[in-house]
C-alpha positions as CSV (number, residue, x, y, z in Angstrom):
1,M,0.0,0.0,0.0
2,S,1.5,3.3,-1.1
3,T,1.7,6.4,1.1
4,I,0.8,9.9,0.1
5,A,2.8,11.9,2.6
6,A,1.6,15.1,4.1
7,N,3.3,18.4,3.3
8,E,4.4,19.9,6.6
9,Q,5.3,23.2,5.0
10,G,2.9,26.2,5.0
11,L,0.4,24.6,7.5
12,R,-2.4,27.0,8.0
13,T,-5.2,26.9,10.6
14,Y,-8.6,28.4,10.4
15,G,-11.4,28.6,13.0
16,R,-10.8,27.5,16.6
17,P,-9.5,24.4,18.2
18,W,-11.9,21.5,18.7
19,S,-13.9,21.9,21.8
20,R,-15.2,19.1,24.0
21,I,-18.8,18.0,23.5
22,T,-20.5,19.0,26.7
23,P,-23.8,20.6,27.8
24,R,-22.0,24.0,27.7
25,T,-20.9,23.6,24.1
26,C,-23.9,21.7,22.7
27,L,-27.0,21.6,24.9
28,W,-27.2,25.2,26.0
29,P,-26.5,26.6,22.5
30,L,-29.3,24.4,21.2
31,V,-31.6,25.7,23.9
32,G,-30.7,29.2,23.0
33,S,-31.3,28.6,19.3
34,L,-34.7,27.0,20.1
35,L,-35.7,30.0,22.2
36,A,-34.4,32.5,19.6
37,T,-36.1,30.8,16.6
38,F,-39.3,30.3,18.6
39,G,-39.4,34.1,19.4
40,L,-38.6,35.0,15.9
41,S,-41.2,32.7,14.4
42,L,-43.9,33.8,16.7
43,G,-43.0,37.4,16.3
44,L,-43.2,37.2,12.5
45,T,-46.8,36.0,12.8
46,F,-47.7,39.4,14.3
47,R,-45.4,41.4,12.0
48,S,-46.7,39.6,8.9
49,E,-50.2,41.2,9.5
50,H,-48.7,44.2,7.8
51,H,-46.1,42.7,5.5
52,C,-46.8,39.2,4.3
53,Y,-45.4,37.9,1.0
54,A,-46.2,34.2,1.3
55,G,-48.3,32.0,-1.0
56,T,-50.9,31.9,1.8
57,C,-50.7,34.1,4.9
58,G,-52.3,32.0,7.5
59,E,-51.8,34.7,10.1
60,W,-54.4,36.9,8.2
61,L,-57.1,34.3,7.9
62,F,-56.4,32.0,10.9
63,P,-54.3,34.0,13.4
64,L,-55.0,31.8,16.4
65,Q,-54.3,28.5,14.5
66,A,-51.1,29.9,12.9
67,R,-49.7,30.9,16.3
68,L,-50.7,27.7,17.9
69,H,-49.0,25.9,15.1
70,V,-45.7,27.6,15.9
71,V,-46.1,26.9,19.7
72,I,-47.0,23.2,19.1
73,W,-44.0,22.6,16.8
74,Y,-41.5,24.2,19.2
75,L,-43.0,22.6,22.2
76,W,-42.8,19.2,20.5
77,L,-39.2,19.9,19.6
78,S,-38.3,21.1,23.1
79,V,-39.8,18.0,24.7
80,T,-37.8,15.8,22.2
81,V,-34.6,17.6,23.0
82,A,-35.2,17.3,26.8
83,F,-35.9,13.5,26.5
84,L,-32.8,13.0,24.4
85,A,-30.7,14.9,26.9
86,V,-32.0,12.7,29.8
87,R,-31.4,9.6,27.7
88,A,-27.8,10.6,27.0
89,F,-26.9,10.5,30.7
90,H,-28.8,7.3,31.7
91,P,-27.4,4.1,30.2
92,K,-30.2,2.0,31.7
93,L,-32.7,4.1,29.7
94,Q,-30.7,3.7,26.6
95,K,-30.6,-0.1,27.1
96,A,-34.4,-0.2,27.7
97,L,-35.1,1.8,24.5
98,A,-32.7,-0.4,22.5
99,K,-34.7,-3.5,23.4
100,Q,-36.1,-5.2,20.2
101,I,-39.8,-5.6,20.0
102,S,-39.5,-8.1,17.1
103,N,-36.7,-9.9,15.3
104,R,-38.4,-9.2,11.9
105,K,-36.8,-6.4,9.9
106,L,-38.9,-3.6,8.7
107,P,-39.1,-2.9,4.9
108,V,-37.1,0.0,3.5
109,I,-34.9,0.6,6.6
110,K,-34.0,-3.1,7.0
111,R,-33.9,-2.8,10.8
112,S,-35.7,-4.6,13.6
113,P,-38.2,-2.4,15.5
114,T,-37.1,-1.3,19.0
115,V,-38.9,0.2,22.0
116,G,-37.2,3.6,21.2
117,A,-38.2,3.5,17.5
118,A,-41.8,2.6,18.4
119,S,-41.9,5.4,21.0
120,M,-40.6,7.9,18.5
121,A,-43.2,6.8,15.9
122,L,-46.0,7.3,18.4
123,W,-44.5,10.7,19.3
124,F,-44.6,11.7,15.6
125,I,-48.2,10.5,15.3
126,A,-49.1,12.6,18.4
127,L,-47.6,15.7,16.7
128,Y,-49.7,15.1,13.5
129,A,-52.8,14.4,15.7
130,V,-52.4,17.7,17.6
131,I,-51.9,19.6,14.4
132,T,-55.0,18.0,13.0
133,G,-57.1,18.9,16.0
134,T,-55.8,22.5,15.8
135,W,-56.4,23.1,12.1
136,W,-59.2,20.8,10.9
137,P,-62.3,22.4,12.5
138,R,-61.3,25.9,11.4
139,L,-60.3,24.9,7.9
140,Y,-63.4,22.8,7.4
141,E,-65.6,25.7,8.5
142,Y,-63.8,28.2,6.3
143,F,-63.8,26.2,3.1
144,L,-67.4,24.9,3.6
145,H,-68.5,28.5,3.9
146,R,-66.5,29.4,0.8
147,S,-67.9,26.5,-1.2
148,L,-71.5,27.4,-0.3
149,E,-70.8,31.0,-1.5
150,G,-69.7,29.5,-4.9
151,G,-72.8,27.3,-5.1
152,I,-70.9,24.1,-4.4
153,Q,-72.0,21.5,-2.0
154,D,-69.8,19.2,0.2
155,E,-66.4,20.5,-1.0
156,G,-65.2,21.7,2.4
157,N,-63.7,18.4,3.2
158,R,-61.4,18.2,0.2
159,L,-60.2,21.8,0.4
160,A,-59.6,21.4,4.1
161,A,-57.6,18.2,3.5
162,I,-55.5,20.0,0.9
163,A,-54.7,22.7,3.4
164,L,-54.1,20.3,6.3
165,T,-51.6,18.1,4.3
166,G,-49.8,21.3,3.5
167,H,-49.3,21.9,7.2
168,F,-48.2,18.4,7.7
169,C,-45.6,19.0,5.0
170,D,-44.5,22.1,6.9
171,V,-43.5,20.3,10.1
172,T,-42.2,17.3,8.3
173,M,-39.8,19.4,6.3
174,G,-38.4,20.7,9.6
175,M,-37.8,17.0,10.7
176,V,-36.0,16.2,7.5
177,L,-33.5,19.1,7.9
178,I,-32.8,18.8,11.6
179,P,-31.4,15.3,12.2
180,I,-28.9,15.2,9.4
181,S,-25.6,17.1,9.1
182,R,-21.9,16.5,8.9
183,H,-21.7,14.2,11.8
184,S,-23.5,16.6,14.1
185,A,-21.9,17.4,17.4
186,L,-25.4,17.4,18.8
187,A,-25.8,13.8,17.7
188,S,-22.6,12.9,19.5
189,F,-23.8,14.7,22.6
190,F,-27.1,12.9,22.6
191,Q,-25.2,9.6,21.9
192,L,-27.1,8.9,18.7
193,S,-25.3,6.9,16.1
194,G,-25.0,8.0,12.5
195,S,-27.2,5.1,11.4
196,T,-29.9,6.3,13.8
197,T,-29.9,9.9,12.6
198,L,-29.6,8.7,9.0
199,T,-32.6,6.3,9.4
200,L,-34.7,9.1,10.9
201,H,-33.7,11.5,8.1
202,M,-34.6,8.8,5.5
203,L,-38.0,8.0,7.1
204,S,-38.8,11.7,7.5
205,A,-37.9,12.4,3.9
206,Y,-40.0,9.5,2.6
207,T,-42.9,10.7,4.8
208,L,-42.5,14.2,3.4
209,F,-42.5,12.9,-0.2
210,A,-45.7,10.8,0.5
211,L,-47.4,13.9,2.1
212,V,-46.4,16.1,-0.9
213,L,-47.8,13.5,-3.3
214,V,-51.1,13.3,-1.3
215,H,-51.3,17.1,-1.2
216,G,-50.7,17.3,-4.9
217,I,-53.1,14.6,-5.9
218,L,-55.9,16.1,-3.8
219,Y,-55.3,19.5,-5.4
220,V,-55.2,18.0,-8.9
221,S,-58.5,16.2,-8.3
222,W,-60.1,19.4,-7.0
223,A,-58.7,21.5,-9.9
224,A,-60.3,19.1,-12.4
225,F,-63.5,19.3,-10.5
226,I,-63.7,23.1,-10.3
227,N,-62.7,23.5,-14.0
228,G,-66.1,22.1,-15.0
229,L,-68.1,24.5,-12.8
230,S,-69.6,27.9,-13.4
231,A,-67.6,31.1,-13.7
232,H,-69.1,32.3,-10.4
233,A,-67.6,29.3,-8.6
234,K,-64.2,30.0,-10.2
235,K,-64.4,33.6,-8.9
236,V,-65.0,32.4,-5.4
237,L,-62.5,29.6,-5.5
238,P,-59.8,30.4,-8.0
239,V,-57.9,27.4,-9.3
240,L,-54.4,28.8,-8.5
241,N,-55.1,29.5,-4.9
242,P,-58.6,28.7,-3.5
243,T,-57.8,30.2,-0.1
244,Y,-58.4,33.7,-1.6
245,L,-61.0,35.2,-4.0
246,Y,-60.3,35.7,-7.7
247,H,-59.7,39.4,-7.3
248,E,-57.1,38.7,-4.6
249,T,-54.8,36.5,-6.6
250,W,-53.4,36.5,-10.2
251,P,-54.8,36.8,-12.8
252,G,-57.5,38.8,-11.1
253,N,-54.9,40.7,-9.1
254,K,-51.8,41.6,-11.2
255,T,-49.9,43.2,-8.4
256,S,-46.7,41.5,-7.0
257,L,-48.7,40.2,-4.0
258,G,-51.4,38.7,-6.3
259,I,-48.7,37.0,-8.5
260,W,-47.0,35.8,-5.3
261,R,-50.2,34.1,-4.1
262,A,-50.7,32.4,-7.4
263,S,-47.1,31.0,-7.4
264,L,-48.1,28.2,-5.0
265,V,-48.9,25.8,-7.8
266,F,-45.6,26.4,-9.6
267,T,-43.5,26.1,-6.4
268,G,-45.4,23.0,-5.4
269,L,-44.7,21.5,-8.8
270,F,-41.0,22.3,-8.5
271,S,-41.0,20.7,-5.0
272,V,-42.6,17.5,-6.3
273,L,-40.1,17.2,-9.2
274,T,-37.2,18.0,-6.8
275,M,-38.3,15.3,-4.3
276,L,-38.8,12.8,-7.2
277,I,-35.2,13.4,-8.3
278,L,-33.9,13.1,-4.8
279,S,-35.8,9.9,-4.2
280,I,-34.4,8.3,-7.4
281,T,-30.8,9.2,-6.6
282,T,-31.2,7.7,-3.1
283,L,-31.9,4.2,-4.5
284,P,-29.0,2.0,-3.4
285,K,-28.0,1.0,-7.0
286,V,-28.0,4.7,-8.1
287,R,-26.3,6.0,-5.0
288,R,-23.4,3.5,-5.1
289,K,-22.6,3.9,-8.8
290,H,-23.2,7.6,-9.0
291,F,-22.5,9.0,-5.6
292,N,-21.7,12.5,-6.9
293,L,-25.1,12.6,-8.5
294,F,-26.7,11.6,-5.2
295,Y,-24.6,14.1,-3.3
296,F,-25.1,17.2,-5.5
297,T,-28.8,16.7,-6.2
298,H,-29.4,17.1,-2.5
299,F,-28.5,20.8,-2.9
300,L,-31.7,21.1,-4.8
301,S,-33.5,20.8,-1.5
302,I,-32.3,24.3,-0.6
303,L,-34.2,25.7,-3.6
304,M,-37.2,23.6,-2.6
305,V,-37.2,25.1,0.9
306,V,-36.9,28.6,-0.4
307,S,-39.6,28.1,-3.0
308,S,-41.9,26.5,-0.4
309,R,-41.2,29.3,2.0
310,H,-41.7,27.1,5.1
311,L,-39.4,29.3,7.2
312,V,-41.1,28.8,10.5
313,T,-40.2,25.2,11.1
314,V,-37.0,25.2,8.9
315,G,-35.4,28.0,10.9
316,I,-34.3,25.8,13.8
317,G,-32.7,23.3,11.4
318,K,-30.7,26.0,9.8
319,I,-29.5,27.5,13.1
320,Q,-28.6,24.0,14.4
321,S,-26.5,23.3,11.3
322,L,-24.7,26.6,11.7
323,E,-24.0,25.8,15.4
324,D,-22.4,22.5,14.4
325,R,-20.4,24.3,11.7
326,D,-19.0,26.7,14.2
327,Q,-17.4,23.8,16.1
328,Q,-15.5,22.7,13.1
329,T,-11.8,23.5,12.4
330,S,-10.0,23.5,9.0
331,R,-6.5,23.0,8.1
332,D,-4.4,22.9,4.9
333,S,-2.3,19.8,4.9
334,N,-1.0,17.3,2.5
335,D,-1.9,13.8,2.2
336,H,-3.1,5.0,-1.0
337,S,-2.7,5.8,2.9
338,I,-2.8,9.4,3.7
339,T,-0.5,10.6,6.5
340,V,-1.2,14.0,7.9
341,P,0.4,16.0,10.7
342,I,-2.2,18.0,12.6
343,P,-1.6,20.6,15.4
344,R,-2.0,19.1,18.8
345,S,-4.3,21.9,19.8
346,R,-6.9,20.3,17.5
347,L,-7.5,17.8,20.4
348,A,-7.6,20.5,23.2
349,G,-10.4,19.9,25.6
350,C,-11.4,16.6,23.9
351,S,-11.7,13.5,26.0
352,C,-11.2,11.3,22.9
353,R,-12.6,8.2,24.6
354,S,-14.2,6.9,21.5
355,P,-11.7,5.2,19.1
356,L,-14.0,6.0,16.2
357,A,-13.1,9.4,14.7
358,H,-13.3,10.8,11.2
359,F,-12.4,13.9,9.3
360,F,-13.7,15.6,6.2
361,I,-11.1,15.9,3.5
362,H,-11.1,18.6,0.8
363,H,-8.7,18.4,-2.1
364,G,-9.0,21.6,-4.1
365,D,-7.0,20.2,-7.1
366,S,-9.6,17.4,-7.5
367,S,-12.8,19.3,-6.9
368,S,-13.6,22.7,-5.5
369,R,-17.0,21.5,-4.2
370,E,-16.5,17.9,-2.9
371,V,-15.7,17.2,0.8
372,H,-15.4,13.5,1.7
373,P,-15.5,11.8,5.1
374,F,-12.6,9.5,6.0
375,S,-12.3,7.4,9.2
376,T,-8.8,7.6,10.7
377,I,-7.0,4.4,11.6
378,T,-5.2,6.3,14.3
379,H,-6.5,6.0,17.9
380,L,-6.2,9.7,18.7
381,A,-6.0,9.4,22.5
382,T,-3.1,6.9,22.3
383,K,-1.3,9.0,19.7
384,D,-1.7,12.1,21.8
385,A,-0.3,10.3,24.9
386,T,2.7,8.7,23.1
387,T,3.8,11.7,21.2
388,S,6.5,13.8,22.9
389,A,5.2,16.8,24.8
390,E,7.6,19.0,22.9
391,D,6.0,18.2,19.6
392,D,3.2,20.6,18.6
393,E,1.9,18.1,16.0
394,I,0.7,14.6,16.0
395,I,0.6,12.2,13.0
396,I,-2.6,10.6,11.9
397,Q,-3.3,8.3,9.1
398,F,-6.1,7.4,6.7
399,L,-6.7,4.5,4.3
400,F,-8.4,4.9,1.0
401,R,-8.8,3.0,-2.3
402,K,-9.5,4.5,-5.6
403,V,-12.3,3.0,-7.7
404,A,-10.9,0.6,-10.3
405,T,-12.7,-1.1,-13.1
406,A,-11.4,-4.4,-14.2
407,A,-10.8,-4.9,-17.9
408,P,-13.2,-7.3,-19.6
409,T,-12.0,-10.8,-20.3
410,H,-12.3,-12.5,-23.7
411,E,-14.8,-15.0,-22.2
412,N,-17.0,-12.2,-21.0
413,M,-16.9,-10.3,-24.2
414,A,-17.7,-13.4,-26.2
415,R,-20.9,-13.8,-24.2
416,R,-22.1,-10.3,-25.1
417,S,-24.4,-9.4,-28.0
418,W,-23.0,-7.0,-30.6
419,L,-25.3,-4.2,-29.2
420,S,-24.0,-4.8,-25.6
421,T,-20.4,-4.9,-26.9
422,L,-20.9,-1.6,-28.7
423,Y,-22.4,0.0,-25.6
424,Y,-19.7,-1.3,-23.4
425,S,-17.0,0.0,-25.7
426,L,-18.5,3.4,-25.9
427,R,-18.9,3.6,-22.1
428,R,-15.3,2.7,-21.6
429,A,-14.0,5.2,-24.1
430,P,-11.0,7.1,-22.7
431,T,-12.2,10.0,-20.7
432,K,-10.8,12.3,-18.1
433,S,-11.0,10.7,-14.6
434,A,-14.1,11.9,-12.8
435,E,-13.8,10.0,-9.5
436,W,-12.5,12.0,-6.6
437,T,-10.3,9.1,-5.3
438,E,-8.8,8.6,-8.8
439,K,-8.0,12.3,-9.0
440,I,-6.3,12.5,-5.6
441,A,-4.3,9.3,-6.4
442,S,-3.2,10.4,-9.9
443,P,0.0,12.2,-8.8
444,L,1.1,9.1,-6.9
445,D,0.2,6.8,-9.8
446,H,2.3,9.1,-12.1
447,K,5.3,9.0,-9.8
448,I,5.0,5.2,-9.4
449,E,4.9,4.9,-13.2
450,Q,8.1,7.0,-13.5
451,R,9.9,5.0,-11.0
452,S,8.9,1.7,-12.7
453,H,10.8,2.9,-15.8
454,I,13.8,3.7,-13.7
455,Y,13.6,0.5,-11.6
456,P,11.9,-2.0,-13.9
457,D,12.8,-5.0,-11.7
458,A,12.1,-3.5,-8.3
459,K,8.4,-3.9,-7.7
460,E,8.7,-3.0,-4.1
461,Q,9.8,0.6,-5.1
462,S,6.1,1.6,-5.4
463,L,5.5,0.7,-1.7
464,N,7.9,3.5,-0.6
465,T,6.7,6.1,-3.0
466,S,5.1,9.3,-1.6
467,V,4.0,12.6,-2.9
468,D,2.9,15.9,-1.3
469,L,-0.6,17.1,-1.7
470,A,-2.4,20.2,-0.3
471,L,-5.5,19.1,1.6
472,R,-7.9,20.7,4.0
473,L,-9.1,18.7,7.0
474,E,-12.2,19.3,9.1
475,G,-12.6,17.4,12.3
476,P,-12.1,15.3,14.3
477,Y,-15.7,14.1,14.7
478,F,-16.2,11.2,17.1
479,S,-18.9,8.4,16.9
480,P,-20.1,7.6,20.4
481,A,-18.5,4.3,21.4
482,D,-16.8,2.9,24.5
483,P,-15.6,-0.6,23.8
484,S,-13.7,-0.8,27.0
485,R,-17.0,-1.5,28.9
486,Y,-17.4,-4.9,27.1
487,H,-15.6,-8.3,27.5
488,T,-15.5,-9.0,23.8
489,V,-15.5,-6.6,20.9
490,V,-16.2,-7.9,17.4
491,C,-15.5,-5.8,14.3
492,L,-17.4,-7.1,11.3
493,V,-15.9,-5.0,8.5
494,A,-15.8,-5.1,4.7
495,G,-13.4,-3.4,2.3
496,T,-12.3,0.0,3.5
497,G,-14.4,-0.4,6.6
498,I,-11.3,-1.9,8.1
499,S,-10.2,1.7,9.0
500,G,-12.5,1.9,12.1
501,A,-11.5,-1.6,13.2
502,I,-7.8,-0.7,13.1
503,A,-8.5,2.3,15.3
504,I,-10.4,0.1,17.8
505,A,-7.5,-2.3,17.8
506,G,-5.3,0.7,18.7
507,A,-7.6,1.4,21.7
508,F,-7.4,-2.3,22.7
509,S,-3.6,-2.2,22.5
510,A,-3.4,0.9,24.6
511,L,-5.6,-0.5,27.3
512,Q,-3.7,-3.8,27.5
513,T,-0.4,-1.9,27.7
514,S,-1.5,0.4,30.4
515,H,-2.8,-2.5,32.5
516,S,0.3,-4.5,32.0
517,A,2.4,-1.5,33.2
518,A,0.1,-1.1,36.2
519,A,0.3,-4.8,37.0
520,L,4.1,-4.6,37.2
521,G,3.9,-1.7,39.7
522,N,1.2,-3.4,41.7
523,P,1.7,-7.2,41.8
524,T,-1.0,-7.8,44.4
525,P,-3.6,-10.6,43.8
526,N,-6.3,-8.0,44.2
527,F,-5.2,-6.1,41.1
528,S,-8.3,-5.9,38.8
529,L,-8.0,-6.9,35.2
530,P,-9.6,-4.8,32.4
531,V,-13.1,-5.7,31.4
532,W,-12.1,-5.7,27.7
533,R,-10.3,-9.0,27.2
534,R,-10.8,-9.9,23.5
535,C,-10.8,-7.9,20.2
536,I,-11.8,-9.8,17.1
537,I,-11.6,-8.3,13.6
538,N,-13.4,-10.2,10.8
539,W,-12.5,-8.5,7.5
540,S,-14.3,-9.4,4.3
541,V,-12.4,-8.2,1.2
542,R,-12.4,-8.9,-2.4
543,E,-9.5,-11.1,-3.4
544,T,-8.4,-8.6,-6.0
545,D,-8.4,-5.8,-3.4
546,Y,-6.6,-7.6,-0.6
547,S,-3.5,-6.1,0.9
548,D,-1.5,-7.0,4.0
549,I,-2.8,-5.0,6.9
550,L,-0.9,-6.8,9.6
551,P,1.8,-4.1,9.7
552,L,-1.0,-1.6,10.6
553,M,-2.2,-3.7,13.6
554,P,-0.8,-2.2,16.9
555,T,-0.7,-5.5,18.7
556,S,-0.4,-9.2,18.1
557,D,-3.2,-9.9,20.6
558,I,-5.8,-9.0,18.0
559,E,-7.8,-12.0,16.6
560,L,-7.7,-11.2,12.9
561,Q,-10.0,-13.2,10.6
562,I,-9.8,-12.5,6.8
563,C,-12.4,-13.7,4.3
564,L,-11.6,-13.3,0.7
565,T,-14.6,-12.8,-1.5
566,G,-15.4,-12.3,-5.2
567,S,-15.0,-14.6,-8.2
568,G,-18.1,-16.5,-7.2
569,K,-17.1,-16.9,-3.5
570,P,-20.1,-16.6,-1.2
571,R,-20.3,-13.8,1.4
572,Q,-20.2,-14.5,5.1
573,D,-23.2,-15.0,7.3
574,I,-23.0,-12.3,10.0
575,S,-25.4,-14.2,12.3
576,E,-23.3,-17.3,12.0
577,I,-20.1,-15.4,12.9
578,L,-21.7,-13.8,15.9
579,S,-23.2,-17.1,17.1
580,R,-19.8,-18.8,16.9
581,I,-18.1,-16.0,18.8
582,T,-20.7,-15.8,21.6
583,Q,-20.4,-19.6,22.1
584,D,-16.8,-19.1,23.0
585,M,-17.5,-16.4,25.6
586,P,-17.6,-16.9,29.3
587,P,-21.1,-16.9,31.0
588,N,-22.6,-13.5,31.6
589,A,-19.8,-11.8,29.5
590,S,-20.8,-8.8,27.6
591,A,-20.1,-8.1,23.9
592,W,-20.2,-5.2,21.5
593,A,-20.2,-5.4,17.6
594,Y,-18.9,-2.8,15.3
595,I,-20.1,-3.2,11.7
596,S,-18.8,-1.1,8.8
597,G,-18.5,-1.4,5.1
598,P,-20.8,-1.7,2.0
599,R,-24.0,-3.7,2.4
């Protein structure tokens, strides 16, 4: 495995040193942002009585319900934050909420339901129920009266349902934006794993898409119905915005306010198309093969939020993201492994108990927009402790593998039809490298190629080749984990997911070393042994991608199991592996599993 060495010259630091994740740095700023956005949102409902440029100004027509809507949302959000804060400091509560209700995996998310997930689902349903009770009676009364004015019978239900699903979309959009960010410091404080926040984000997004579709289908059915009625009915309930009268919205009102009120249909159509694109790019096959497409199409959601103008519930999500961003630091550094010196101050005030840490790496020469997360194989706490106090920097390391496409064999090409062969040939036409990992590795590949001409018989020369690159690092960000509390730690990893397992091995090595040293100084029979006694790493890797990782292992006490896959070889059964390991454990011994890698 080649090394891309970091450039130690011209190291520049921006922002502030990493600060420890505590109530002072996370919870209280969140409480402050909640109070600030609540006051701003509620205040705008009074100010907008004079200046309201929204598709529908609910404060004008339904002032009580509009303000209750704001209060309900922020009260629900505050109770959620309070409960998560209590959960973060009570391991017994975490264990109770993590208890599985059933072993059957749910569709889409592919996870078994737990007590916590069921409680959260009921909490979401309660929010929608309260919003329904707040809005439905008033909306039904309003639209029933308007329908009767237009000579239409029994259309209050459909129009009220259109408006109500719009309010559902409002709060659900806030849920979609809040949980997900660049490994949120708040998620670490609340001890929520990345998979948990990602699952919540995914479910909220799919719920939002479903609500948007229901909202749109109801509107289309109503528009088709009203189109066949009299001109008087169309004056009372204009197609582009039935909340107002014809003379209050375009084309009956050609002022900027009238045009703005009629824009709801067009912004709604844009939102549906945007969410359709986002949903397609999130499909596993699309996301894995075209990650850049998946990544950059998500920026369309910014335009969707602006066009929808749901600023009341989105505001908190934006402020929370800015809060997390303020806790990030950036450096210019240089990186087949990436070795980077970072200032020691980056770890100031950080307990670094979790061995799982990652950074976001930006390489300006490869892309001015892309920032990619990389898990470090370095256990930061051990590295900090073993580095001389006189050194202002510590050395950390990352692993990465560029995407490589194997050339087709004659046997495979012989099986293809002439049309498939033509398509394959065109698709593989020489083009400029578009993958980020290929771009970042291209200087190293070029240098290795040059050295191969100079030393044609020395294949090992490439292993010692390094180049200097200018990179910017953001981090570190820690995933909540404390493997030292368990007797046996099992790392089930695939491909480059080995990075986190190596860092865990580093934590295990440090713990064993410290206890060995303590045992030498205290040879009494009462000396307690560490709880963590075994560290097992099961690494599944394609035979064509295998490389020797033993030199990266910090200790020989690690139980390393390597399974080579590909070329028709079956994948391992995770349940079988865990069952075999638990059978070898002592009675009442605890275990913790770390799983990482492609599905």
